[in-house]
N, C-alpha and C positions, 0 to 999 in steps of 0.2 A: 962777466960771470956773476961777478959778486953784485955787482948791480942790482941784478935778475933776482937773482936767492936774498938780497933786500926787499926785494919788495916781494918777492913772493912771503917772506915771514911781514912783512907789512899787510899786506890784504890777506893775511891769513890761511897760503894757498891758491884765491880765487888769480893774478897773475896767470900765471897758468896753466892752470884750465881754459880759463877763457880764452889765453895763447892755443893750450892744442885744440882748443872744438873751432877755432880760426883755422888753423892748419888743418886739418880738416876739414874742415868748405873748401879752402884754396883747390886741394888738392882731387877732391870730390868734380871742381869744377873745371880743370886744367882736363881728368880725364874726360869730362864733357865732350871739353876741345877737342881735345884728339882723336876722340873715338869721331865725332865729328867729321876732324878730316879724315878722319882712313873711312869711313863711309860715302865718301863722296869719290877719295880714290879708287874703292871701291866699284865704287858707278861710270865708271870713265875707267876701266882695266878692260882690254878687250882677253886680257888671259881668261877671265873666271866666267862661266857659265849659269845663265838666269837663274842655278836652282838655288847654284854656292852661293850666289850676291842675295836669294829670298830665304837661308838658311844662315846667312850672318849677322843680315837685317833680324833675323827671331832673334837672334840669338844673344841679339848685342843689346838688343831691348827689354827681350828678359831682365839680365845685366841687372838694366838704369831702375828696372820697373822691380826689381825681386829683391837687389839691390841696396843701392848707389840712392836713387828718393828716399827708400827710407830711414837711411840712413845723414842722409840731406835737409828735408825736416824734420829727421831729433835733433839734430844740430839745432837747426836757426829755433827751437820751438826751446830747447837748451840754452843756450846763449843769451836773451834775459833774461830768462828766469834768473839766469843764476847770476849773473851781473848784477840784476834791481836785488836779491833778500843783497851779499857781503857791497853795494855802495849802501842800502840801508841800515845793514849792521857797520861797519864802521862811520859814518855817519851819525850815527846812535852816539854807536863811543867815543866819534869826539867833541858831539856837543855833549853830550852826560859827562864828559873830564873840564870841561871848559863852565859848563855853568854846576859843576861841585867845590870848583875855583875860586866864580866868582862867588857864590855863597861864606865862603870866609876872607879870615883876613890875613893875608899870605901874600908876600911883598912882593915887589916889582917883579924879581931876577924869577923864583916863581913864576910868577900873572908871563910874564914873557916866555919859561919855558913854553907853561902848559898851552899855551893859547898856538904856539910856534906847532907844538906836536897835534893840536888839534885838528890845524890848518895845512897840516902831510894827512893822517886821516882822509879829514872832506875830503883831498884834494885826489884819495885816494880815492872815495867814493863813487867822484863823480870820471873819475877814470873807470871804473870798474863798470859806469851805469850807459857807458859811449863803448865800452868796449865788450860791452857786452852788446848791441846794434849791427853789430858790423857781418857774427853768422846772422842776421834772422835779413841782411841783406841781400847777403849771402845766398838763402832760399833761394827764395823766386828767380837771380838770377842763373841761377843752377836749371831749376824746373823751367828759364826759354828755354836754352842753350840746347835744354835735349829734347826738344821738341821734332826737329829731326828723329833723330830714333825712333818717339811713340808714334812716329807718319811711317819712317819707311817698319816699321816692325808690326804695325797696322796689315800697312799692302800686305807682305811679307806672307802675312796669318790669311791673308784671302779679305782683310778690311776690318774693321772696329767687329770688337763681343756680339754687337748686336748684328751689324751684316750677315757676319759668320754662321750665326746661330738664325734666324730668319732663311741661307741660303741651307740650311742642314734640313733645317725644316720640309724647308720647300722639298728635298729633295729626297726626304724619308713618305714626304706626300708622294710621289711621283711614283719609285717605287711598290707603296699603296697603296695605286690604285692602277700599280703595273699589274699584279699579282694578280689584283679583286677580277680583272679585266681575265686575265688569263685563268684561271676558279670555273668563272664565268663561258669562256670555253673548249676546257675541259667538262665543266657537268652537262652544259648540248650534245658535247660526242658521248661524254655518258646512258645520256635521257637516248638518242639516237640509238645506238649501241642496241640499249637492253627495246626499245618498240621491236628495232627488228628483231629483236631474240625473241618475243613474242609473239612477232606476228608469221614468221613463219615454224612457231610452233602452233600456235593456231591452225596452221593449210596445212602443217601435216596429218 
């Protein structure tokens, strides 16, 4: 804990933030894996009806699409950006301090201490730059691992959104055609009744 606290102070808070982002990504990946195994277990569970499986699959896909995936993509972009920014800051501070000392007539002890401090800051800069790539690598892994959830959710909702829209439009068109045909039949009956009433009136 003391060493982590020292790393946190020396990296101006960059180390704990990157660790938190990486832990969030790992937790999201764990959720996707657990839900994938749960979906497979529910598919083989004979005690669940087809409607129950479809409802659970749709709910699982909704949680993934509305909550888990946005957070995973945000962390995937935030990690590299933060790591690159903090590594640039630390690298510039280390090189700046080293340049200042090299430009003066400092003693050997002071030069060695400054070089050690600059080397430590540059090492932390590389650490932050490399550590920021882990969320960027975990993001695509999470998305690929959740493809099963997307497919099962789409199947539970009746297909892809485009297919559902086309099916809905087709159903509305069929209903409209049925109503138009029924209206024509009713109009023909009304017309026949009117003609019959006129014929009877003229016959009388």
